[in-house]
C-alpha positions as CSV (number, residue, x, y, z in Angstrom):
1,M,188.1,93.7,143.5
2,S,187.2,95.1,146.9
3,E,184.0,96.5,145.4
4,I,183.0,93.0,144.1
5,I,183.7,91.4,147.5
6,A,181.7,94.1,149.2
7,T,178.8,93.6,146.8
8,S,178.9,89.8,147.4
9,D,178.9,90.3,151.2
10,S,175.9,92.6,150.9
11,K,174.0,90.1,148.8
12,L,174.8,87.3,151.3
13,Q,173.8,89.5,154.2
14,H,170.3,90.0,152.7
15,F,169.8,86.5,151.3
16,P,166.1,86.0,152.0
17,I,164.5,83.2,154.0
18,T,161.4,84.0,151.9
19,L,163.2,82.2,149.0
20,M,162.7,78.9,150.7
21,P,159.1,78.3,149.3
22,S,160.7,78.2,145.9
23,A,162.1,74.8,146.8
24,M,158.7,73.7,148.1
25,G,157.1,74.6,144.8
26,L,159.8,72.8,142.7
27,I,159.7,69.7,144.9
28,G,155.9,69.6,144.7
29,L,156.2,69.8,140.9
30,S,158.5,66.8,140.8
31,V,156.0,64.7,142.7
32,V,153.2,65.9,140.4
33,F,155.3,64.7,137.4
34,M,156.0,61.3,138.9
35,K,152.3,60.8,139.6
36,F,151.5,62.0,136.1
37,Q,154.0,59.5,134.6
38,H,152.3,56.7,136.5
39,I,148.7,57.6,135.7
40,F,149.4,58.3,132.0
41,Q,152.1,55.6,131.6
42,V,154.8,58.1,130.5
43,D,158.2,56.3,130.4
44,F,160.4,59.5,130.3
45,P,161.4,60.1,134.0
46,I,161.0,63.9,134.0
47,G,159.8,63.8,137.6
48,Q,162.9,62.0,138.9
49,G,165.2,64.2,136.9
50,L,163.6,67.3,138.3
51,L,163.9,65.9,141.8
52,Y,167.6,65.5,141.5
53,L,168.0,69.1,140.1
54,V,165.8,70.5,142.9
55,S,167.9,68.5,145.5
56,A,171.0,70.3,144.2
57,Y,169.2,73.6,144.3
58,F,168.0,73.0,147.9
59,I,171.5,72.2,149.0
60,L,172.8,75.4,147.4
61,V,170.1,77.5,149.1
62,M,170.7,75.8,152.5
63,T,174.4,76.2,152.2
64,T,174.1,79.9,151.3
65,Y,171.7,80.5,154.2
66,G,174.0,78.5,156.5
67,I,176.9,80.8,155.6
68,R,174.7,83.8,156.1
69,T,173.8,82.5,159.5
70,L,177.5,82.2,160.5
71,R,178.5,85.5,159.0
72,Y,175.5,87.6,160.0
73,P,173.8,85.9,163.0
74,S,172.1,89.2,164.1
75,D,170.4,89.6,160.7
76,V,169.1,86.0,160.8
77,A,167.9,86.5,164.4
78,R,166.1,89.7,163.2
79,D,164.3,87.6,160.6
80,F,163.4,85.0,163.2
81,N,161.9,87.6,165.4
82,H,159.9,89.2,162.6
83,P,156.2,88.4,162.8
84,I,156.0,87.5,159.1
85,R,159.4,86.2,158.1
86,V,159.7,83.8,161.0
87,N,156.9,81.7,159.4
88,F,159.2,80.9,156.5
89,F,161.8,79.1,158.6
90,P,159.6,76.0,158.9
91,A,159.7,75.9,155.1
92,I,163.1,74.3,155.7
93,S,161.7,71.3,157.6
94,I,158.8,71.2,155.2
95,C,161.2,70.8,152.3
96,F,162.7,67.8,154.1
97,L,159.3,66.2,154.4
98,L,158.5,67.0,150.8
99,F,161.8,65.4,149.7
100,S,160.9,62.4,151.7
101,I,157.6,62.1,149.8
102,S,159.4,62.7,146.5
103,Y,162.2,60.2,147.1
104,T,159.6,57.6,148.2
105,D,157.9,58.0,144.8
106,A,161.3,57.8,143.1
107,G,161.9,54.4,144.9
108,H,164.7,55.6,147.2
109,L,163.0,54.5,150.4
110,Q,166.1,54.6,152.7
111,I,166.9,58.2,151.6
112,A,163.2,59.1,152.1
113,K,163.2,57.6,155.6
114,I,166.3,59.6,156.6
115,L,164.8,62.8,155.2
116,W,161.5,62.1,157.1
117,L,163.5,61.5,160.4
118,I,165.2,64.9,159.9
119,G,162.1,66.9,158.8
120,T,159.6,65.6,161.4
121,P,161.4,66.5,164.7
122,L,162.8,69.7,163.1
123,H,159.4,70.9,162.2
124,L,158.0,70.0,165.6
125,F,160.8,72.0,167.3
126,L,160.3,75.1,165.0
127,L,156.6,74.9,165.5
128,L,156.9,74.9,169.3
129,V,159.4,77.8,169.2
130,I,157.1,79.9,166.9
131,L,154.0,79.1,168.9
132,H,155.8,80.3,172.0
133,G,156.3,83.6,170.2
134,W,152.7,83.8,169.2
135,F,151.5,83.2,172.7
136,H,153.8,85.7,174.4
137,N,154.2,88.5,171.9
138,N,151.6,91.2,171.2
139,Y,151.2,91.3,167.4
140,D,149.1,93.7,165.4
141,L,146.3,91.9,163.5
142,K,147.4,93.7,160.3
143,M,150.6,91.6,160.4
144,F,148.6,88.4,160.1
145,N,148.5,86.8,156.6
146,P,148.3,83.3,155.2
147,A,152.1,82.8,155.6
148,W,151.3,82.2,159.2
149,F,149.7,78.9,158.1
150,I,153.1,77.5,157.0
151,P,154.3,76.3,160.4
152,V,151.0,75.0,161.7
153,V,149.8,73.1,158.7
154,G,153.3,71.6,157.9
155,P,152.5,68.7,160.2
156,L,149.8,67.6,157.7
157,L,152.7,66.4,155.5
158,V,154.1,64.1,158.1
159,P,151.5,61.2,157.5
160,V,151.9,61.2,153.7
161,V,154.9,58.8,154.0
162,G,155.1,58.6,157.8
163,V,152.5,55.9,157.9
164,E,154.8,53.7,155.8
165,F,157.8,54.2,158.1
166,F,156.5,54.2,161.7
167,N,153.5,53.5,163.9
168,S,150.5,55.5,162.6
169,E,149.9,57.1,166.0
170,I,152.9,59.4,165.3
171,S,151.2,60.5,162.1
172,W,147.8,61.0,163.8
173,F,149.6,63.2,166.4
174,F,150.9,65.5,163.6
175,F,147.7,65.3,161.6
176,S,145.6,66.5,164.6
177,I,147.9,69.5,165.1
178,G,147.7,70.6,161.5
179,I,143.9,70.2,161.1
180,L,142.9,71.9,164.3
181,Y,145.3,74.8,163.9
182,W,144.2,75.2,160.3
183,I,140.6,75.7,161.4
184,M,141.6,78.1,164.2
185,L,143.8,80.2,162.0
186,M,141.2,80.2,159.2
187,A,138.9,82.0,161.6
188,V,141.5,84.6,162.5
189,L,142.3,85.2,158.8
190,L,138.7,85.7,157.8
191,N,138.3,88.2,160.7
192,R,141.5,90.0,159.5
193,I,140.3,90.1,155.8
194,F,136.7,90.9,156.4
195,F,136.9,93.5,159.2
196,N,140.4,95.1,159.0
197,M,142.6,96.9,156.4
198,P,143.3,95.0,153.2
199,M,146.6,93.1,152.9
200,A,149.6,94.8,151.1
201,P,149.9,93.8,147.4
202,K,153.1,91.8,148.0
203,L,151.2,89.6,150.4
204,L,148.2,88.9,148.1
205,P,149.8,85.8,146.5
206,T,150.0,84.2,149.9
207,L,146.2,83.7,149.7
208,F,147.0,80.7,147.6
209,I,148.4,79.1,150.7
210,L,144.8,78.5,151.7
211,I,144.6,75.8,149.1
212,A,147.3,73.7,150.8
213,P,145.7,72.7,154.1
214,P,142.6,71.0,152.8
215,A,144.5,69.5,149.8
216,V,147.3,68.1,151.9
217,G,144.9,67.2,154.7
218,F,142.8,65.2,152.3
219,I,145.9,63.3,151.1
220,S,147.1,62.6,154.6
221,Y,143.6,61.5,155.8
222,L,143.4,59.0,153.0
223,K,146.8,57.7,153.8
224,L,145.8,57.3,157.5
225,T,142.4,55.7,156.9
226,N,142.5,54.2,153.4
227,T,138.8,55.3,153.2
228,L,137.1,57.9,151.0
229,D,134.5,58.7,153.8
230,P,132.5,61.9,154.4
231,A,135.4,63.6,156.2
232,A,137.7,63.0,153.3
233,R,135.2,64.4,150.9
234,I,134.7,67.5,153.0
235,L,138.5,68.2,152.9
236,F,138.7,67.5,149.2
237,Y,135.8,69.6,148.1
238,F,136.6,72.5,150.4
239,G,140.0,72.5,148.6
240,V,138.1,72.6,145.3
241,F,136.0,75.5,146.5
242,T,139.0,77.4,147.8
243,T,140.8,77.0,144.5
244,L,137.7,78.2,142.5
245,M,137.3,81.2,144.9
246,L,140.9,82.2,144.3
247,L,140.6,81.7,140.6
248,S,137.6,84.1,140.6
249,M,140.0,86.7,141.9
250,I,142.5,86.3,139.1
251,G,142.1,89.9,138.1
252,K,143.5,91.0,141.5
253,F,146.5,88.7,141.3
254,R,147.4,89.8,137.8
255,K,147.9,93.3,139.1
256,V,150.4,92.3,141.7
257,P,154.0,93.2,140.6
258,F,156.6,90.5,141.1
259,F,157.7,89.7,144.6
260,L,159.2,86.5,146.0
261,S,155.7,85.9,147.4
262,W,154.7,84.8,143.9
263,W,156.2,81.4,144.9
264,A,153.1,81.0,147.1
265,Y,151.2,80.2,143.9
266,T,153.3,77.1,143.3
267,F,153.2,74.5,146.1
268,P,149.5,75.0,146.8
269,L,148.7,74.3,143.1
270,A,150.9,71.2,143.2
271,A,149.2,70.0,146.4
272,F,145.8,70.5,144.8
273,T,146.9,68.6,141.7
274,L,148.1,65.8,143.9
275,S,144.8,65.8,145.8
276,N,143.1,65.2,142.5
277,V,145.5,62.3,141.8
278,M,144.3,60.7,145.1
279,M,140.7,61.4,144.3
280,Y,141.1,59.7,140.9
281,K,142.8,56.6,142.5
282,A,140.0,56.4,145.1
283,T,137.1,56.8,142.6
284,K,138.5,55.8,139.2
285,L,136.2,58.5,137.7
286,P,137.6,59.7,134.3
287,F,136.7,63.3,135.3
288,Y,139.5,63.4,137.9
289,K,142.0,61.8,135.5
290,G,141.2,64.7,133.1
291,A,141.5,67.1,136.0
292,V,145.0,65.8,136.8
293,F,146.0,66.3,133.2
294,V,144.8,69.9,133.1
295,L,146.1,70.8,136.6
296,T,149.5,69.4,135.8
297,I,149.8,71.7,132.8
298,I,148.6,74.7,134.8
299,T,150.9,74.0,137.7
300,T,153.9,73.5,135.4
301,L,153.2,76.8,133.6
302,V,152.8,78.7,136.8
303,V,156.1,77.3,138.2
304,L,157.9,78.1,135.0
305,L,156.5,81.7,135.0
306,V,157.5,82.3,138.6
307,L,160.9,80.7,138.1
308,I,161.6,82.8,135.0
309,R,160.5,86.0,136.7
310,T,162.7,85.1,139.7
311,I,165.8,84.5,137.5
312,M,165.1,87.9,135.8
313,E,165.0,89.7,139.1
314,V,168.2,87.9,140.2
315,T,170.0,89.1,137.1
316,K,168.8,92.6,137.9
317,G,170.1,92.4,141.4
318,K,166.7,92.9,143.0
319,I,166.5,89.8,145.2
320,C,169.2,89.9,147.9
321,V,168.3,93.4,149.0
322,P,167.1,94.8,152.4
323,E,163.4,94.0,153.0
324,D,160.8,96.4,154.2
């Protein structure tokens, strides 16, 4: 019995913050299904059902991490001071914002508003703390990877339903942060990729994060302006190009063994699918309706693949272990 307790404590001590993007991907898929149901007039509420399941999963993950924080505060502090893992903490506030979007689509507006009111200030707080570290710590450029985009482009999610709850100036504030920091970090990332040593294999899946800023930015911009103008088209088509660019590298990604970083494939694909939903609504072109159908299938298959591989690794005891 003592050995079982010791093993459980060890697993809790090493419960990874890098698991949080799994909730992001699953919430994104629930929104994709709800949009799919609406466009293709599907009566079966698979999106709503998935939303409730993911809500329970998120509560479980948050509760477990909360217990870890109470039991092993020094380990959590070590993660927060790590130049890569710190960028996954804002995934918590991003999940609240994504749940706000998902519950809005499910018709639970009061719940959605409460979630937005939690996620928005929490993300701003985490962003300010993380930026303080970026400004005052001396990081090696080889530590930089697309995961660093998570805290600074999270604000792009605020306007998606924020424009429905409060004055649009709040949403413009967050949109401006996300767009400008995305552009600045993109320049840093290209410098790191083009002129420095290649990223470690476990970080390669994070390149898919590059799809999210233009895709989510496009959705937010349409929500803020209600206009498919040149700026909106630039955001959308840059997202299209980024997706095509990454798909052209599929051979590289297929060689990457399983890491929790595989979850980086999921939310960006969901965001890109949703950007095509918005493009179809704005243009009514059949091409985009077909794209939504195909992308929904692809996103679903990718999420299922990563979910199954994660469960397999959990059963083998390879998840809650010390990270390099």
